[in-house]
N, C-alpha and C positions, 0 to 999 in steps of 0.2 A: 423382472427387470432384465433388459438386454445388456448383460455385462460385457459381451463381446464388442458391442458398438461403443460403449463408454471407453473401454480399453483402447480401441482403435483410434478414437479421437484423441484420447489422452497421449498415446504413444506418438501420434503424428505431431501434436503440438510440442511435446518434449523434444522430439527429434529436430524440429525447426529451431528450437532454442539452441541446441548444441551445434547446429550448422552455422549459426550466427553468434558464436560464443563471444566474439570480440565485442559486439554490440550489446549482447544480453548480460554478460558477466563482467568482462574486463572494464568496459567504459564506466559503469556505475561505481565499481571499486576504486578506479583511479580518481573519479570525481570526489568520492568520499575522502580519499587520502589527501586530496588538495584542500578540502574543507579543513581538515585537521591542521595542515601546514599553515594555511592562511589565517583561519580564525584562532587557532591555538597560539600562533605567534603574535598576531596583531591585537587580539582582544585579551588573550590569556596573560599577556604581559601587564595588562592594566587591571584585569579582574582575576585575582589569583584563585579564588574559590567562591562557591555559592552554596549556602546552607551546609557548610562544612565539607563540601566535595570540591576537589580541584576542578578548575574550569574545563580542562581538556576531557576529564572523565564525565563531567556534567553534560556535555553536548553529545556524548555517544548515543544515548537513547533517541535523542531528537534526530540525529543524522541517520540512524537505522530506520526510524519511522519515515523520514523523508524519502529514502530509497524504496522502502516497502510500499508506500502509497503510490508513488509515481510508477514503479515497475509493475505493480499489480494492475493498475489501470492500463498501462501501455500493453502488457502482455495479453490481457483479456480482450481489450478493444480491437487490437490488430488481429487476434485469433479469429474473431467472428466476422470482422469487417472484410478480411481478405476473401473468404468464400463468397460473400455478397458481391465483392468487386469483380471476381472472376466468373460468377454465375454458378459455381458449384454448390451454393447453399441450397438450391432446389433439389439436388441429389440427396442431400442430408434430410431435407424436409419430407421428401417422398419415400425415404427408407423406413423400414419398420422399427423406428426408434422414437421414443416419446420426448416431449420437450424437457422433462426432468433429466433424461439421460443425456440429451445434448448439452444442457447446462452443466451437468456433472463432469462431462468430458472436457469442455472448454475451460470452465471456471476451476476445476480441479487441477488442470495442468498449469494454469496461470498462478494459482495459489502455491503449488509446489515450487515453481520457478522463483517466485518471490521469496519464499522461505529459504531456499538454498542461497539466494543472493543475500538475504538478511544475515544468515549465519556466517557467510564469507566476510561480509562487512564487519560483523562482530569480531571475527578473528583478526581482521586487518586492524581494527581499532585497538586491539590488545597489544599490537606492536608499537603503538604510539603512546598509550597511556595505561597505567595500571587499573584494571577493572575489578569490581566486586559485584557479583550478582547474588543478592541475598535470597531471592525467590526465583530460582531458575525455571521451575514448572509454571509459575504464573507468567514469567517472561515469555516462555514458549507458547502458552495459551493466548496471551495478548497478541503475539506475532501472528499466530494462526488465525485468530478471529479477525484481526485487521486485514491480513492478506486475503482472506475469504470475502470479507465485506467489500473491499475495494476492487477485487477481481469481479465481483458481481456488478459493481458500478461501471467498471471498464467494459463489461459485456453489454450493459445498457448503452454506453456511449458508442460502442462499435455497431450496434443495431441502429441507433439514431443517426449516425454519421452517413452522409451521402458522398463524401469525398475525403481525401487525405487531409485537407485543410481543417475540416470539422473535427477530424479525429484528434487534432492537436489543440483545439481551442480551449476546451475545458481544463485539461491538465496544465496548460501553460498559463492561462489567464485566471483560473479559479483555484485549482488544487495547490500549485506551487506557492502562490502568495499566502494562502491560508496556512500552509505548513511553516513558512518563514515567520508568519505573524502569530504562530500558535505556541511559542515557547521553545522552539528548537534550540536557539542559542542563548536563551535567558529564562529566568523565572518571571512569570507574570506579576509576582509580588514586587518586582522592581519597578513596575509601572505606576504612574499616578492613579489614585482611586477611580477616577472616571474611566480611564482606559482599561483598568482591570475589569470593570463591569462590562465594557464593550467587548473585550476579548472573550468573555465567557459565552458569547454568542457564536464563537468560532468552534465548530465541532472537533477540529483537529487538536485543540487544547486538551480535551479529555483523553485522546489517544496518547499523546506524548506524556501527559501527566501520569496516567496510569502505568504506562510502560516504564517511565523513569522510576516510579515507586518500586517496581519489581527489582530494580538494580540497587537503589540506595535507601529505600523507605522514606523518600521525600517526594512530595507531590503538591501541586498547586490546587488540585481538586481531589476530593475524597475518592479513594479507589473504587468503592462500591458504585458511586455515581458515574465514574468513568466507564465501568463495565455496563451499567444500565444504558448509557448513551450509545455505546458502540453496538449493543444488542438491538436497541431501537433502530439505529441506522441500518443494520443488517435486515431487520424485519421489513423496513420500508423498501429496500432494494429487492428483496424477495418478492414483495407484492408487485413491484413494477415489472419484474421479469415475468411473473405469472400473467400479468395483463398483456404484455407484449405477445406472448404465445397464444393467448386466448383471442386477441384481436387480430393477430397477424401483422401488427404494425411494422412497417419497413422490411418485412420478411417475405410477404406474399405479393408484393407489388413490384 
């Protein structure tokens, strides 16, 4: 394995994040703080607690997952799209580096940036509400698995996109609504039975539910099933990335 190539891509992507630290770090953190102020004040005054957890603390895992998903996709999609846009992707494809090493470089950097952001947001949340993390290692595992999975998804979007407009379509029109409807600010058990069933078709429900369990040991879905769903999603995205490099889809044209 060409570790020098992986490290070169990884370092370049990480350096790009620190050059745009305002957009990469500050903006998501400020947005999350605003969620706490707005939702904590507006809804928290009416819903004091859910399943024995104060409302402000209850929404923390959902807000972290919201930022983790959107930033993982954004970092990975732009990371691979920009070389396509500038034409430097052909230099990477012609270099003595395998598809696996390319993916490890880009997706590894996107995953790292998302994890750093997730930890910063967690620290920010602790300033607003008292937090209790009952299973810190499971929490970190869930964060890593989610960041890796959706960084792969972002990589796929970046390859698929032929313009900056397409780069934003799926995150804005698909991912963000799924996160908001996936139990970020409420428990799906608060919904009528019919909508509880409909919500179970939303894959984000399993991410937020499992992640929230690592904090408070409360979940809308069994933790083992949540892990199985995210693992299945990861396997699907890996298969798509393998097909992209095998076929040369949107890379060699």
